[in-house]
N, C-alpha and C positions, 0 to 999 in steps of 0.2 A: 546517434546523439540522443533521439527521444527516449530510448530505453535507459540511457544513463541518467537522463533527467527524471524518468519514472522511479528509478531505484533511489535517487536523491530524495524524491518526494516521499517515498516509502519510509526512508530513514527519518525524515522530518516528522512523519506520522508518529513514529515511535518516540521521538523527542516530545511532541505535544502530548502524547497519551502519557508519558512518564511525568512531565510537568504538571498536567492536570491532576494526577494523583497526589504530587507533592504540594500542590497549592491549597490543599485541605479546603475544598469547596470554594476555590477562588479567593480565599481569605488571606493568603500569603502573597505579597507584592511580586517578589522576584520570580517565583515559579509561575505566577499568573502572567506576567510579562512574557516569560519564555513560551508559555503555552500559546499566547495570542500571536506572538511573532512566528512561532513554528507552525501554527495551524494556518495562518494566512499564506505563509511560504509553501506549505505542503499543498494547499488547494491550488495555488497559482501554478506550481510545477506540474500537478496532476492535470490541471486544465490544458497546459501546454502539450503534455505528452499525449493527451487524449485527442489532439488535433492530428496526430500522426500514427497512433495506434488505436484500434478499435476500442471504445470506452468499455466494452464488456470485458475484454482481456486487460486493458489498462487497469480498470477498477479492481478486478480479481488479483491482479499481480501486486497492485498497491496495498490493498487490504491484507492480503496474505503475508507479504513481506514485512509490512509494518507491524502486524500482529506477532510474527516470529521474532522480529527484532525487539519488540516490547518485552516479551516473555524471556527471551534470551538475556537481555539486560537485568531484568528482575532476578533471574537465577544467578547471574554472575555477581551481583551486588548483595545477595543473600536475602532479598525481599521475598523470593519464591524458593521453595524447596526444589532441589534438582532430584528428579526421579527417572527411572528408565522409561516409564510410559510418557512423561512429559517430553523427554528427548525424542522418543520415537515419533510422537505426534508433530513435534516441531520439524523433524526430518520429512514427515509426510507433507507438511505444508510447503517446505522448501522444494521438495520434489515436484509438487503440483505447480508451483511458480515456474520452475525450470521447464517443465512440460509445456505450459502455456507459452513461454518464451520461444520455445523450439518450433511450436506449431506454426505454419504459414497461415496467415489470415488471408481468406479470399472473400471478397464482398458477395453478399447474397444477391442473386439476380432475380427479380420478380418476373412472373410469367408475362406481364405486360411489357417489360423491358425486352424479354427475348423475342416477343412478337412484334416489337417495334412500335407499339402504340404507347405513347406517353400522355395519357388523359389530360 
């Protein structure tokens, strides 16, 4: 479930980033409201996911997925030009996110923990 929440959070990141661009410097009320609501929701869901997934992995997945979704949406709506290189780089981001998801996280054990001395 934390991974699903993390991907929802990343989608919300794409929403707030897109709304921020549409708000024209926070001067347009509806996109500004969407930006604020999506931003708070994205941070709250990222915070929840980070209690179950190491923050280093959660943040990288969140940022990469959110960025890829933002660019993909911009390309689909004609705000960005679709090019072979853009698509290849997006595939690279998505591949990296999948790789991080598939890796097993093992907590790092300090030398003191191994020796049984907890200062």
